[in-house]
C-alpha positions in Angstrom: 108.0 15.6 -22.8 109.9 18.9 -23.2 108.7 19.7 -19.5 110.1 17.0 -17.9 113.9 17.9 -19.2 116.1 18.7 -16.7 114.0 17.8 -14.0 116.3 15.3 -11.5 116.2 13.3 -8.9 118.1 14.6 -5.5 117.9 11.9 -3.6 120.1 13.4 -0.7 118.8 17.3 -0.9 115.3 16.9 -2.9 116.1 19.0 -5.7 113.9 19.1 -9.3 116.7 21.5 -10.8 119.4 20.4 -12.1 122.6 22.2 -10.2 125.0 24.8 -12.0 128.5 22.7 -11.2 130.2 26.2 -11.4 133.9 23.4 -11.2 136.8 23.9 -13.8 138.2 20.4 -12.1 137.5 17.4 -10.6 138.1 15.4 -7.5 139.2 12.0 -8.6 138.6 8.5 -5.8 142.1 7.6 -6.0 144.6 7.1 -8.2 142.9 5.2 -11.9 140.0 6.4 -11.3 137.1 8.9 -12.6 133.8 10.3 -11.1 133.8 10.3 -15.0 133.9 14.0 -14.5 138.0 14.7 -14.8 138.5 18.9 -16.3 135.1 20.9 -17.6 136.5 21.3 -21.0 136.3 17.2 -21.8 132.7 17.3 -19.7 130.6 19.1 -17.2 128.3 17.3 -15.3 125.1 20.5 -16.5 126.2 20.2 -20.2 126.3 16.9 -20.1 122.7 17.0 -18.8 122.0 20.2 -21.3 123.8 17.6 -24.1 121.4 14.6 -23.3 118.1 16.9 -23.5 118.4 18.5 -27.1 119.5 14.7 -28.4 116.6 13.7 -27.1 114.3 16.3 -28.4 115.0 16.3 -31.7 114.7 12.1 -31.3 119.5 11.4 -31.6 121.7 10.0 -29.5 124.5 12.5 -28.9 124.5 16.5 -28.5 127.4 18.7 -28.3 127.0 22.3 -26.5 128.5 24.7 -27.8 129.3 28.8 -26.6 127.1 30.1 -29.9 125.6 29.0 -33.1 129.3 29.7 -35.6 130.9 28.1 -32.8 128.8 25.0 -33.7 129.5 25.3 -37.2 133.0 26.0 -37.4 133.4 22.0 -35.2 131.2 20.7 -37.9 133.3 21.7 -41.1 136.0 21.2 -38.9 135.3 17.7 -39.6 136.5 18.2 -44.0 140.5 19.1 -45.1 141.9 20.2 -48.1 140.3 20.1 -51.1 136.5 18.9 -49.9 133.5 20.5 -51.7 130.8 21.4 -49.3 127.7 22.5 -50.7 125.6 24.8 -48.9 122.2 26.6 -49.3 122.3 30.5 -50.9 120.2 32.3 -48.9 121.2 31.2 -45.8 122.2 33.2 -42.6 125.3 35.7 -43.9 127.7 34.4 -40.5 127.8 30.7 -42.7 128.8 32.3 -46.1 131.2 34.5 -44.5 133.0 32.0 -42.2 133.4 29.3 -45.5 134.6 32.1 -47.9 136.5 33.7 -45.8 137.6 32.1 -42.9 137.5 27.7 -43.8 138.8 28.6 -47.8 142.6 29.6 -46.4 142.2 26.0 -45.8 141.6 25.4 -49.2 138.5 23.7 -48.7 135.5 24.6 -51.1 132.7 25.9 -51.6 129.6 26.6 -53.1 126.2 28.3 -52.7 123.4 27.4 -54.6 118.9 27.0 -54.7 118.0 23.3 -52.6 115.2 24.1 -53.1 115.3 23.6 -56.2 116.4 19.6 -56.1 118.0 20.3 -60.3 120.5 23.3 -59.4 121.8 21.0 -56.2 123.1 18.1 -58.4 123.8 20.0 -61.1 126.4 22.2 -58.8 127.7 17.8 -57.7 130.7 17.1 -58.0 133.2 14.1 -57.3 135.1 15.5 -54.2 131.2 16.3 -52.5 131.8 15.6 -48.7 128.7 17.4 -47.4 125.7 19.2 -48.4 124.3 21.7 -45.7 120.5 23.0 -45.9 118.5 25.7 -43.9 114.9 25.0 -44.2 112.9 27.0 -44.4 115.8 29.0 -45.4 116.8 32.7 -44.3 115.5 34.9 -45.2 113.2 33.6 -47.9 111.8 31.7 -46.1 112.2 28.4 -48.9 111.7 24.9 -48.6 113.8 22.3 -49.0 113.2 18.4 -49.7 115.1 16.7 -47.0 114.4 13.4 -48.1 115.8 13.5 -51.3 119.2 15.7 -50.2 119.3 12.6 -47.8 119.1 10.2 -50.8 121.9 12.7 -53.1 124.0 12.8 -49.9 124.0 8.7 -49.5 124.0 7.7 -53.2 127.7 10.4 -52.6 129.2 9.2 -49.2 128.8 12.6 -48.2 127.3 14.0 -45.7 124.1 15.9 -44.4 123.8 18.9 -42.3 120.8 20.5 -41.2 120.7 23.6 -39.8 117.5 23.9 -37.5 117.3 26.7 -36.1 114.3 28.3 -38.1 112.0 25.6 -37.1 113.2 23.8 -33.9 112.7 20.3 -32.9 109.4 20.9 -31.2 108.7 20.5 -35.0 110.6 19.6 -37.3 113.1 16.6 -36.7 115.2 16.1 -39.9 117.4 12.8 -37.9 113.9 10.9 -38.2 114.7 11.3 -42.0 117.8 10.1 -41.4 120.0 13.5 -41.6 123.8 12.6 -40.5 123.7 15.7 -38.0 121.3 18.7 -37.3 123.3 21.8 -36.1 120.7 25.2 -34.1 122.3 28.4 -33.1 121.0 27.7 -29.1 121.1 31.8 -29.2 117.3 31.3 -31.0 115.0 30.1 -30.0 116.2 27.2 -27.7 117.2 29.7 -24.8 114.5 32.2 -26.7 115.1 35.1 -24.0 117.2 37.2 -26.4 120.1 36.9 -23.4 121.6 33.6 -24.3 124.6 32.9 -26.9 125.4 28.8 -27.2 124.8 27.2 -29.9 124.4 22.9 -30.2 124.6 20.0 -32.3 122.7 16.6 -32.8 123.7 13.0 -34.5 123.2 9.1 -33.9 126.4 7.9 -35.7 128.5 7.0 -32.6 131.3 6.8 -35.0 130.9 10.6 -36.1 130.1 11.1 -32.2 133.4 10.1 -31.2 135.2 12.7 -34.2 132.8 16.2 -33.2 134.0 15.4 -29.8 137.3 14.9 -30.3 137.3 18.5 -31.7 135.0 20.1 -29.2 137.3 18.9 -26.6 140.5 19.5 -28.5 140.0 23.2 -29.4 138.4 24.1 -26.5 134.7 25.2 -27.4 132.3 25.0 -25.2 129.3 26.1 -23.0 129.4 27.6 -19.6 128.1 25.6 -17.2 125.7 28.5 -16.2 124.9 29.2 -19.5 124.0 25.2 -20.0 121.7 25.5 -17.2 120.0 28.7 -19.1 119.4 27.3 -21.7 118.4 23.9 -20.3 115.7 25.7 -18.2 115.0 27.8 -21.5 114.2 24.1 -22.9 111.7 23.6 -21.3 109.0 26.1 -22.1 110.0 25.7 -25.8 107.1 24.6 -26.9 104.9 26.9 -25.1 106.6 30.0 -26.0 106.6 28.3 -30.4 103.0 27.8 -30.4 102.4 31.5 -28.7 105.3 33.0 -31.4 103.1 31.1 -34.8 100.1 31.6 -33.3 101.0 35.7 -33.6 103.1 35.2 -36.7 100.1 33.7 -38.8 97.7 36.8 -38.1 100.5 38.9 -38.8 101.2 37.8 -41.7 96.7 37.5 -42.6 96.7 41.1 -41.7 99.9 41.4 -44.4 98.3 39.6 -46.9 95.3 42.0 -46.9 95.0 45.5 -45.0 99.0 46.0 -45.2 98.9 44.5 -48.4 99.0 48.2 -49.7 102.1 48.7 -48.4 103.7 45.0 -48.2 104.5 43.6 -52.1 105.1 40.0 -51.0 105.0 37.9 -47.5 107.2 35.4 -46.7 106.5 32.7 -44.9 106.6 29.0 -44.8 102.1 28.3 -44.1 101.8 30.6 -47.1 99.8 28.0 -50.0 101.1 29.7 -53.2 105.0 29.6 -52.3 107.0 27.5 -53.5 107.2 23.3 -52.3 104.8 24.1 -50.0 103.5 20.9 -50.3 107.4 19.0 -49.7 107.2 21.8 -46.1 103.4 20.3 -45.2 105.6 16.1 -45.2 108.5 17.1 -43.3 107.2 19.3 -41.0 104.6 20.1 -38.2 104.7 23.6 -38.2 105.5 26.5 -39.6 107.3 28.6 -37.1 107.6 31.7 -36.2 109.6 33.6 -39.3 108.3 36.4 -41.4 110.3 38.1 -44.4 107.9 41.4 -46.3 109.1 42.6 -48.8 107.7 45.9 -48.8 106.7 48.4 -52.3 109.5 50.6 -51.3 113.1 50.3 -50.1 113.0 53.5 -48.6 109.5 52.8 -47.5 111.2 49.6 -45.1 114.0 52.0 -43.6 111.4 53.9 -43.0 109.2 52.1 -41.4 112.2 51.3 -38.9 112.4 54.0 -37.2 108.6 54.4 -36.1 108.0 50.7 -34.6 107.6 50.5 -30.9 107.2 47.5 -30.0 109.0 45.5 -31.5 112.9 46.1 -31.5 115.2 47.2 -34.2 117.8 44.3 -33.4 119.2 41.6 -35.5 118.6 37.4 -33.8 115.4 35.9 -33.7 113.4 33.6 -31.5 113.0 35.0 -28.7 110.4 36.6 -26.4 110.6 39.3 -27.3 109.4 40.4 -31.3 112.5 41.7 -33.7 112.6 43.2 -37.0 116.2 43.6 -39.3 116.9 44.7 -42.4 118.7 41.4 -44.0 121.0 43.3 -46.7 122.3 45.9 -43.9 122.9 43.5 -41.6 122.4 39.4 -41.2 123.8 38.9 -44.4 125.7 42.1 -45.1 128.8 39.6 -45.4 127.5 38.4 -48.2 128.7 40.1 -51.1 126.3 42.8 -52.9 126.2 41.5 -56.5 124.9 38.2 -54.8 122.9 39.6 -52.7 120.5 40.7 -55.3 120.6 38.8 -56.9 118.9 36.2 -53.8 117.0 38.8 -53.3 117.8 40.2 -50.6 117.2 44.5 -51.7 117.4 46.7 -48.8 113.1 46.5 -49.9 113.4 43.1 -48.1 112.5 43.2 -43.7 112.9 39.6 -41.8 110.6 39.5 -39.1 110.8 37.3 -35.8 107.8 37.8 -34.4 107.3 36.7 -30.3 105.1 36.3 -27.6 103.5 40.0 -26.9 99.6 40.0 -28.2 99.4 39.8 -31.6 97.0 42.5 -32.1 99.1 45.2 -30.5 102.3 43.5 -32.8 99.7 43.8 -36.1 98.6 47.9 -35.0 102.7 48.2 -34.5 103.2 47.6 -37.5 100.3 49.9 -39.2 101.0 52.4 -37.6 104.2 53.0 -38.4 103.2 52.1 -42.0 101.1 55.1 -42.2 103.9 57.4 -40.3 105.5 56.5 -43.8 106.0 59.8 -46.2 
C-alpha cells in the first residue's frame, strides 16, 4: 500500500511521480467555474495528493498538511475557546507544553498534564469543562504506554475529543483511528519525512464536521505546507515501511546490548518493547511494532554528558525519526521549556539520553556507544 502512494496515472505524458504544482493561483475556465483549485493557500494539487496519502495510511478520511508539527498542534488547539480545559500526557514533547502554557493560556484555555498511563490519574483530573484529551503513546522521552481504547471510552462518555500524537510509532505500527480516536497528529518532520531535511506536520480525522472545522482554521490562518515540501514528504512516505523496519531492527539490537554489556554504564533502558515495562500488554494490543526510539538512564549525569563528546556515528542533535541516528539530552534540549521542578519530578534529568535509531549498521552503532562510554572517566 505505502509504496503506491503518490503514483499517478498521467494520461498525457505517462508520468509516475506526482508533479510539483508551483503555482500560487489557478486560472478559472469561466465566470463561476473552477478546476477545483483557485488559490494554493486553500488547496494545491500536490498538497492534496499528500493529504489523501496520509489519510489513507492512517485509515482516515481527511488529511491536512501543515508547515510544522507545532503548526498542526496550533490548528488543533484553535478548535477550543476561552474556559475550555484540555488534559495532556505529562511526559510529552516540551514544545507542546510551551504552546499551551505560554501561548494558549493567554486565551484562557486551561490545561493539565497528568500521567495518562495511569487511567486513575486521568479520571481524577477530569473536570466538567474538559473538552479534549491529548496523549502520546509511547510517551516522549520515557516511553510510557497509554491505553488508547480506555481513553476513547472516557472521552466519549464526556463528549470530549480524543487526540493521539502518533509520531513515534507512525501509521506503520499504530493506527489510533481504528480505536475511534477523533484526531491523529504527527510531526511529519520525523519518521514520515525520515531524512532530517524537511519540516512538516499532518492531521488526520474521520468525521466530516471536524474536518470542516480544521480546514477552516487552516485556510483562515494560512498554515499550509508548500508544494515542494508536500512532494518531498509524499516521496518519503513511499519508503516509510522499509526505513522503520530497519530502524526498529537496529533499535532492538541496541536494547539487547544496553541491557547486557552496556549495563555497567546504563542504569535503565526505556523502550516500548521491554516486557518488564509498565503497560507492556496494552502496547502489544494496540500496536504492531515497538518503533526505534530508546531512552537510556546512565549511572551518572556526568557520564551521560561526557558520552556526547565522544560519539562519532551518532549525532548530538535534536529531532528524531531520520535515517541518521541522533542522540539528545532532553533536559537541556527538547524539554528545556518545561520548568525544572516539573522535569525533575518526571525524571527528565541530565542522566537521561534519548536515542533516535537510524538505518546504519547496528554493530557500528553499538560500537560507537561502546567506544564513547569506554572513553568516559
